[in-house]
N, C-alpha and C positions, 0 to 999 in steps of 0.2 A: 584505748584510744579509738575514737570513732572518726572515720574519714568521711568527708562530704565528697563523694565520688563525682557527682556532676560538676561541682565547683572545681575540683582538682583537674578534671578534663578541660574545663573552660580556661583555667590558668595555664595549663600546659599548652593549649592551643596557641596562645600568644607566643610562647617560646618556640614552638614548632614553626610558626609563621616566620619568625626571625631567622631560624635555621634554614628554612627554604630560601629565604632571600640571601643569606650569607654563603650558602653552599648549594646553589641551585642545581648544578649538574649531578652532584652526589644524591641530592634528594629526589631529582627526577629519576635517576637510576634505581633508587630504593623503591619509589612508587611503582615503577615498571615491574620490578621484581615482585612486589606485593600483588599487583594485579595478575601477573602470570601465575603466581603460587595459588591465589584464591580462585582462579578461573575454574568453573565446574567441568570436570572431566570424569575420571573414574570415581572420584569423591565429589559430592556436592559442596557448595560453599559453606553451608551450615556446619557440615562435618569438619571442614577445614578450620572454621572458627573455633569449634569445640576443641580440636587438637591444639590450636594456638593457645587457647585458654589453659589447657592442661600444662603446656610448656611454660606459660607465664607463671603459673603456680610453682612448678618445679624449679624454675630459675629465680623465683622470688622477685618478680618485677611488678610493683604496684601499678605503675603507669600502663604496662602491658595488660594487666588484669582489668583495668578500667576500660581500655579501648576494646579488648576482645570480649569482655562481658557484654558491652553495648552492641558490638557487631553480631555476637551470637543471638542476642535478643532480636536485633533487626532482621536476622536471617530466619527467625521463627523458632529458635530453640526454646523449649519449655523448661520450667524449673526442674522437672525430673531429669531431662537431658543434661542440664547444667550440673546437677548433683551427681549423676552417674559419671560425668566427665571428671568431677572432683574426686570421686572414688578412685579413678584410674591414676590421677595425679598423686593422690596420697599413697596408693600402692607403690608407685614408682619412686616417690620422693620422701617417704616416711614422715617423721615428726614435723620437720619444717614445712612440708606440704600441707599438713593438717592446719597449721597456723595461717598459711596463706590461702587455704581453701575457705577459712572463715572470712577472709577479706572479700572473696568472690561472693559469698552468701550475702554479705552486707551490701556490696556493690550492686548485686542483682536486685535486691529489695529497693534500693534507691533509684536505679536506672530504669527499672521496669515501670515505674510511675510516670516517667517522662513520655 
């Protein structure tokens, strides 16, 4: 099964917009938490996105994989950094993380073109 990652993100964006309208206070709180968590302090934002990507693989969240792959690319993560991150996700999550790491490799190839 081949996923069109940019299209998936576009479609999900519509649902997330509806969610922001339907639960604005919760979504504002979530956004504030994300901004606080991603703010560069002891770790830079790119490192934090790579951590988020490894967690997305370990918990098997395709939507999270899409958004955090894109965010890691936007923060300047190289393919080698993405692959090393996937190595850690596989180490921590075993077989299922191997399968979801393949999703990231595909997402990276599609999203890096944009």
